[in-house]
C-alpha positions in Angstrom: -54.2 89.0 97.3 -50.7 89.9 98.5 -50.1 91.7 101.7 -49.8 95.5 101.1 -47.0 97.6 102.4 -47.6 99.7 105.5 -47.7 102.9 103.4 -50.6 101.6 101.3 -52.5 100.4 104.4 -52.0 103.8 106.1 -53.1 105.7 103.0 -56.2 103.5 102.7 -57.0 104.1 106.4 -56.5 107.9 105.9 -58.8 108.1 102.9 -61.4 105.9 104.7 -61.2 108.3 107.8 -62.2 111.2 105.6 -64.5 109.7 103.0 -66.3 107.4 105.5 -68.0 109.9 107.8 -68.7 112.3 104.9 -70.4 109.6 102.7 -72.3 108.2 105.7 -73.8 111.5 106.7 -74.4 113.0 103.2 -75.9 109.8 101.7 -78.1 109.1 104.7 -79.5 112.6 104.6 -80.1 112.4 100.8 -81.8 109.0 101.2 -84.2 110.4 103.8 -84.9 113.7 102.2 -84.9 112.6 98.5 -88.5 113.3 97.8 -88.1 116.9 99.2 -85.1 117.7 97.1 -87.0 118.9 94.0 -86.6 122.5 95.0 -82.9 122.1 95.7 -82.4 120.5 92.3 -84.4 123.3 90.6 -82.3 125.9 92.4 -79.0 124.2 91.6 -79.7 124.1 87.9 -81.4 127.5 87.8 -78.0 129.2 87.8 -75.7 127.7 85.1 -72.5 128.5 87.0 -73.5 126.3 90.0 -73.4 122.9 88.2 -70.0 124.0 86.7 -68.6 124.9 90.1 -70.0 121.7 91.7 -68.7 119.6 88.8 -65.3 121.2 89.0 -65.1 120.5 92.7 -66.2 116.9 92.2 -63.6 116.4 89.5 -60.8 117.9 91.6 -61.7 115.8 94.6 -62.0 112.6 92.5 -58.6 113.3 91.0 -57.1 113.7 94.5 -58.3 110.2 95.3 -57.2 108.8 91.9 -53.7 110.4 92.3 -53.0 109.4 95.9 -54.9 106.1 96.2 -53.9 103.7 93.5 -54.3 100.6 95.6 -56.3 97.5 94.8 -55.2 95.1 97.6 -58.5 94.7 99.6 -62.2 95.3 99.2 -61.8 98.6 101.1 -58.9 99.8 98.9 -60.8 98.9 95.7 -63.9 100.7 96.9 -62.0 103.8 97.7 -60.2 103.8 94.3 -63.5 103.2 92.5 -65.1 106.0 94.5 -62.5 108.4 93.3 -63.1 107.4 89.7 -66.9 107.7 90.2 -66.6 111.2 91.7 -64.3 112.4 89.0 -66.5 111.1 86.2 -69.6 112.5 87.9 -67.9 115.9 88.0 -67.0 115.8 84.3 -70.6 114.8 83.5 -71.9 117.7 85.7 -69.6 120.1 83.9 -70.2 118.8 80.3 -73.8 117.7 80.4 -75.7 119.5 83.2 -79.0 119.1 81.4 -78.6 115.3 81.4 -78.0 115.3 85.2 -81.0 117.7 85.7 -83.3 115.5 83.6 -82.2 112.4 85.3 -82.7 113.9 88.8 -86.1 115.3 87.8 -87.2 112.0 86.5 -86.0 110.1 89.6 -87.7 112.5 92.0 -91.1 112.3 90.2 -91.3 108.5 89.5 -91.9 106.0 92.3 -89.7 103.2 90.9 -86.6 105.3 90.2 -87.2 107.1 93.5 -87.1 103.8 95.4 -84.0 102.7 93.4 -82.3 105.9 94.2 -83.1 105.5 97.9 -81.7 102.0 97.9 -78.6 103.3 96.1 -78.0 106.0 98.6 -78.6 103.6 101.5 -76.0 101.2 100.0 -73.6 104.2 99.8 -74.4 104.9 103.5 -73.4 101.3 104.4 -70.2 101.8 102.4 -69.5 105.0 104.3 -70.0 103.2 107.6 -67.6 100.5 106.5 -65.0 103.2 105.5 -65.5 104.9 108.9 -64.9 101.7 110.7 -61.8 100.8 108.7 -60.4 104.3 109.1 -61.1 104.8 112.8 -60.8 101.4 114.3 -57.7 100.8 116.6 -54.9 99.1 114.8 -52.9 96.4 116.7 -49.2 97.2 116.5 -46.9 94.3 117.0 -44.0 95.3 119.2 -40.6 93.4 118.9 -41.5 91.6 122.1 -44.8 90.4 120.7 -43.2 89.4 117.4 -40.5 87.4 119.3 -43.1 85.7 121.4 -45.3 84.8 118.4 -42.3 83.2 116.5 -41.7 80.6 119.2 
């Protein structure tokens, strides 16, 4: 992989700073509370406008990532770009086929195998969120002209 330009690196760090903590916290809570979310799912789909609003918000947020992060130079950059596509497509699905999402969620929450698979999926997303948080918030070494001159000897 070629070395990215500083703008691409900064943009990836910026997205990682925002997406990382959110994904870490949200997915960890979902993984822990998953069996208790039946009532939340029922309430969400009990009002037809709520899946539409949630789907539209997901589509908009996914499109923001797609529009402003078109980088594929590292694992982190690829994951952020794919995350944007996942969120956007999930939003479209929520708007267009809310009953399919409701059925899938209901089946997952009432079946031991799919429930375990969903927990593992959300825990993997938690790990991804922790990685994004690290990448976004870790200190970056800045080479000064003096350091660069010293290293070239």
